[in-house]
C-alpha positions in Angstrom: 157.3 7.2 196.2 157.0 10.8 199.5 155.9 8.2 201.6 159.1 6.1 200.6 160.6 9.0 201.2 159.7 9.9 203.8 160.3 6.9 206.3 163.4 6.7 205.1 164.7 10.7 206.1 167.0 10.7 209.4 165.8 13.7 210.2 162.2 12.2 210.1 163.5 8.7 212.0 165.4 12.1 214.4 162.8 13.6 215.4 160.4 10.1 217.0 163.7 9.1 218.7 163.3 13.2 220.3 159.4 12.7 220.7 159.2 9.1 222.6 162.8 10.5 224.6 160.5 13.1 225.6 157.7 10.8 225.9 158.9 8.6 228.3 160.6 11.3 231.2 157.1 12.4 231.1 156.0 9.2 232.0 158.5 9.3 234.4 157.3 12.4 236.3 154.8 11.7 239.3 156.8 9.5 242.9 160.2 9.6 240.0 160.0 13.2 239.9 159.9 14.3 243.5 162.8 11.5 244.2 164.2 13.3 241.6 163.5 17.2 243.1 164.4 15.7 246.9 167.6 14.9 247.0 168.4 17.6 244.0 167.1 19.8 246.1 164.5 22.3 244.6 164.8 23.1 240.7 167.3 26.4 240.3 166.2 26.9 236.7 163.2 28.1 235.9 160.2 26.1 236.2 159.1 23.3 233.8 155.7 21.2 233.1 157.5 18.3 234.3 160.2 19.0 237.3 158.4 22.5 238.6 157.3 23.4 241.2 154.3 25.4 240.6 151.1 23.8 239.3 151.5 23.6 235.8 149.9 20.6 233.7 150.8 18.9 230.6 153.4 21.9 228.1 154.8 24.5 229.4 152.6 27.7 230.4 151.4 29.5 227.8 151.6 33.3 226.8 147.5 33.8 226.8 147.1 36.4 224.4 149.1 35.1 221.0 147.1 31.6 222.6 143.8 33.2 222.4 144.9 34.5 219.2 146.5 31.8 217.6 144.8 28.7 219.9 148.5 27.5 218.9 151.9 26.8 221.1 154.7 29.5 220.9 157.6 29.4 218.2 160.7 27.5 220.4 162.5 29.8 222.8 165.8 31.5 221.4 168.7 29.3 222.5 170.8 29.6 225.6 172.8 32.7 226.1 170.6 33.9 222.7 170.3 37.7 222.6 167.6 37.4 223.0 167.5 35.2 226.6 167.3 38.8 228.8 164.9 40.3 227.4 162.7 37.0 227.4 164.3 36.9 231.3 163.0 40.5 232.1 159.6 40.2 231.3 159.2 37.3 232.3 160.3 38.8 235.8 157.7 41.7 235.4 155.5 39.1 234.6 155.9 37.3 237.7 155.6 40.7 239.5 152.3 42.1 238.1 150.8 38.8 239.1 152.5 38.6 242.5 151.4 42.7 242.9 147.6 42.1 241.6 147.0 38.7 243.2 148.3 40.4 246.4 144.7 43.4 246.5 143.0 40.4 246.4 142.7 39.8 250.1 142.1 44.0 250.8 139.5 43.4 248.1 137.7 40.6 250.1 138.2 42.0 253.1 135.9 45.2 252.2 133.2 42.7 251.0 132.7 41.2 253.7 132.4 45.2 255.7 129.6 45.1 253.8 127.8 42.7 254.2 128.2 40.6 251.7 129.2 37.2 252.8 132.7 34.5 252.7 131.4 31.4 250.1 129.5 34.9 248.7 133.0 36.1 247.6 134.4 33.1 247.3 131.1 31.7 244.7 131.3 34.7 242.5 135.1 35.1 242.3 135.2 32.1 241.5 132.8 31.9 239.1 133.0 35.9 237.0 137.3 34.9 236.8 136.4 31.0 235.5 133.9 32.4 232.6 136.4 34.4 231.6 138.9 32.6 231.7 136.2 29.7 229.4 134.6 32.0 227.1 138.1 33.0 226.4 139.7 29.9 225.7 136.9 28.7 223.8 136.5 31.4 221.5 139.8 30.4 220.7 138.7 27.2 220.4 140.9 25.4 222.1 138.8 24.0 223.5 137.4 21.7 221.8 140.4 20.4 221.2 140.3 20.1 224.2 140.8 16.0 225.4 137.3 14.3 226.7 139.5 11.5 228.7 138.4 10.3 231.6 142.3 12.2 233.7 141.2 15.4 232.2 138.0 15.1 233.8 139.1 13.6 236.9 142.1 16.2 237.0 139.1 19.3 236.5 137.0 18.3 238.9 139.8 17.3 241.5 141.6 21.4 241.3 137.7 22.8 240.7 137.0 21.1 244.7 140.5 22.9 245.9 140.3 26.2 243.9 136.8 26.7 246.2 138.3 25.1 249.6 141.0 27.8 249.1 139.2 31.2 247.7 136.7 29.4 251.0 139.9 29.0 253.7 141.7 31.6 252.8 138.4 34.4 252.5 136.9 33.2 256.0 140.1 33.4 257.5 139.9 37.6 256.5 137.1 37.7 259.8 139.7 36.6 262.1 142.4 38.0 261.0 144.5 41.4 259.8 145.1 41.0 255.9 148.6 41.2 256.0 148.6 38.3 258.5 145.9 36.0 256.5 147.6 36.6 253.5 151.6 35.8 255.5 150.7 32.7 257.0 148.7 31.1 253.4 152.1 31.9 251.4 154.8 30.8 253.9 153.0 27.6 254.7 152.7 26.8 251.6 156.6 25.8 250.6 156.3 23.8 254.5 153.7 22.0 252.7 155.0 21.1 249.7 158.6 20.2 250.6 156.8 17.9 253.4 154.9 16.4 250.5 158.1 16.1 248.5 159.4 14.4 251.4 157.1 12.1 252.2 156.4 10.7 248.7 160.3 9.6 247.9 160.3 8.9 251.2 163.5 11.4 251.7 164.7 13.5 254.0 165.4 16.7 252.3 168.8 17.8 251.4 170.8 20.7 253.6 169.5 23.9 251.9 166.0 22.5 251.7 166.1 21.7 255.6 166.7 26.1 256.3 164.5 27.2 253.6 162.2 24.5 255.5 163.2 26.5 259.5 163.4 29.1 258.4 159.4 29.3 257.3 158.8 27.3 260.3 160.7 29.6 262.4 158.0 32.9 261.0 155.3 31.6 261.2 155.7 31.2 264.8 156.6 34.2 265.1 153.9 35.3 263.5 151.3 33.3 265.2 152.7 33.8 268.5 152.3 37.4 268.2 149.6 38.8 266.2 148.9 42.8 266.3 145.0 42.0 266.8 142.8 42.4 269.4 140.8 39.7 268.6 140.6 36.6 271.4 142.6 33.7 271.6 140.3 31.5 269.7 139.4 33.8 266.7 143.6 33.8 266.4 143.2 29.8 266.4 140.1 29.3 264.3 141.6 32.4 262.3 145.3 30.9 261.9 143.9 26.8 261.1 141.6 28.9 258.1 144.8 30.4 256.5 146.9 27.7 257.0 144.1 25.7 255.7 144.3 27.6 253.0 148.3 27.4 252.1 148.1 23.7 252.7 145.3 23.2 249.8 146.6 25.7 247.9 149.9 23.1 248.2 147.9 19.5 247.6 147.4 21.4 244.2 150.9 22.4 243.4 151.9 18.7 244.5 148.8 17.0 242.1 149.2 18.9 238.6 153.0 18.0 239.5 152.5 15.4 236.9 151.0 16.1 233.6 147.8 14.9 231.8 148.1 15.2 228.7 145.9 17.4 226.2 145.0 19.3 229.0 147.0 23.3 229.0 148.1 25.8 232.8 145.7 27.8 231.1 143.0 26.2 230.4 143.3 23.5 233.5 143.4 27.0 236.2 139.7 28.1 233.5 138.4 25.7 233.8 139.6 24.8 237.0 138.0 27.6 238.7 135.2 27.9 236.4 134.3 24.6 238.2 134.7 25.6 241.5 132.7 28.1 241.0 129.8 25.9 240.0 130.6 22.9 243.2 130.1 26.0 245.0 127.2 27.7 244.4 124.6 25.3 245.9 126.8 26.9 249.7 126.1 30.3 248.5 123.1 30.2 247.2 121.9 28.3 251.0 124.2 30.3 252.7 122.8 33.8 250.8 124.6 35.2 247.3 122.6 38.7 248.2 124.9 42.2 247.0 124.4 45.2 248.1 122.7 47.7 245.1 125.3 50.1 245.8 128.3 50.7 243.3 130.9 49.9 245.3 130.6 46.9 245.7 128.9 45.7 242.6 132.4 47.2 241.5 134.7 45.2 243.8 132.7 41.8 242.8 133.9 43.0 239.3 137.2 44.3 240.6 138.1 40.4 242.4 137.2 38.6 239.8 139.2 40.2 236.8 142.0 42.2 238.6 143.5 39.6 241.4 142.2 36.3 240.0 142.5 36.5 235.2 144.6 39.5 235.2 146.3 37.6 237.4 147.2 34.3 236.6 147.5 35.7 233.2 150.4 37.4 233.9 151.1 34.2 236.1 150.9 31.9 232.8 153.0 34.7 230.7 156.1 35.5 232.5 156.6 31.8 235.1 158.3 30.2 231.5 160.6 33.1 230.8 161.5 33.8 234.2 163.9 33.2 236.0 165.0 32.2 240.1 164.4 36.5 241.2 161.4 36.7 239.2 159.7 33.6 240.8 160.9 34.5 244.3 159.8 37.9 243.8 156.5 36.6 241.9 155.8 34.6 245.3 157.1 37.9 247.8 155.1 40.2 246.3 151.6 38.8 246.8 152.2 38.8 250.6 153.2 41.7 251.0 150.9 44.1 248.2 148.3 42.7 251.1 150.4 44.0 254.2 150.9 47.5 253.1 147.7 47.9 251.7 146.1 46.4 254.6 147.9 48.6 256.8 147.4 52.0 254.2 143.6 51.5 253.4 142.3 49.0 256.6 144.3 51.0 259.0 145.9 47.0 259.9 149.3 46.9 261.9 151.4 44.3 262.6 154.0 43.9 266.4 157.8 44.0 265.9 158.2 40.4 266.7 155.4 39.7 263.8 157.9 42.0 261.0 160.9 39.2 262.0 158.4 36.5 261.3 157.8 38.1 257.3 161.4 38.0 257.2 162.2 35.7 258.5 159.3 33.9 255.7 161.0 36.2 253.1 164.6 35.0 253.5 163.0 31.2 254.0 161.9 31.8 249.9 165.7 32.9 249.1 167.3 30.6 250.2 167.4 28.5 247.9 167.5 31.3 245.2 170.6 32.8 246.5 172.2 29.2 246.6 170.9 28.1 243.0 172.7 31.4 242.2 176.2 30.6 243.7 175.8 27.3 242.2 176.1 28.8 238.9 178.4 31.3 239.1 180.1 28.3 240.6 180.1 26.6 237.5 180.7 28.9 235.5 183.3 30.4 236.2 185.4 26.6 236.4 184.0 26.7 232.4 186.3 29.7 231.7 188.9 28.1 233.8 188.6 25.0 231.8 
């Protein structure tokens, strides 16, 4: 009797209809999603698993502490405009800003480890293994790994992400041997929007919208000034190699972003990040052992290794996933800008690095390129609100 009543329940029919609609929406991601983004410009709202360019996978990003404690999805957010909307947005802003600040400390920490005699491959490998083991262990304790689907799609996505993590870390830390930390980080982060925009428009086979084109042009101009007028005494060959490595890191991260636009059923963002880091460390381990994994038996290098794996990796990822589902466009912009700004300030304060005046102009142009779409989105939303009030 109860089964018959449930089958006839209008609420159940409505729920099933909504679920089917969500399933169809997920199946329309990929190139079709790229076409929508290229035609309409970058998203002006908070990132989502389907339409965002952020490296999310299948579901909205989960706050790690809550997910680790309960192993379940968080409750539905309050309705738009509700009393908790502003507080949630401010919390997301703070978490994304914290993630950017923490990520910005990885460059100075890695450069200091290399100055202490740790090889590039060892720094990258230790960071991936440490962070992946910590996040993976927490997921295992929460029971999340047992519920991870054993499918070909999940395995392929994790393997590819692990390979991209390994290449990204190697390129970035290798660039620090040729360039100042602040310059390498600015080039790495500033090139990502250019590569992502190019990838989206190539996949959609459409020209970018004017707003997106303006952002890309500003970023290219900023990169040109940074690359053409670096504050370093290195030779032209070293500068070219360092720039190529930093751009390679940006390209790798952009590929990872584009790859993870299409969701894989059952693979949540945190599991994807944690297991991807761990797999990347395992893939990099043979090369690291061949190059040498020795670490000086002194307190400072050991503490830096723990710091690099824990603070700008584990804690930064947790802050990012905790804030990306709540943050406004401002939060996303600040999170993007906080990393190179932190790296530049720390490298100047702690490592004695400098930046030329023309290079500083290039950095400002990069910041402007990242904020162009945000400003346009705010303007569009204000116009819509005024129209609604007038109506």
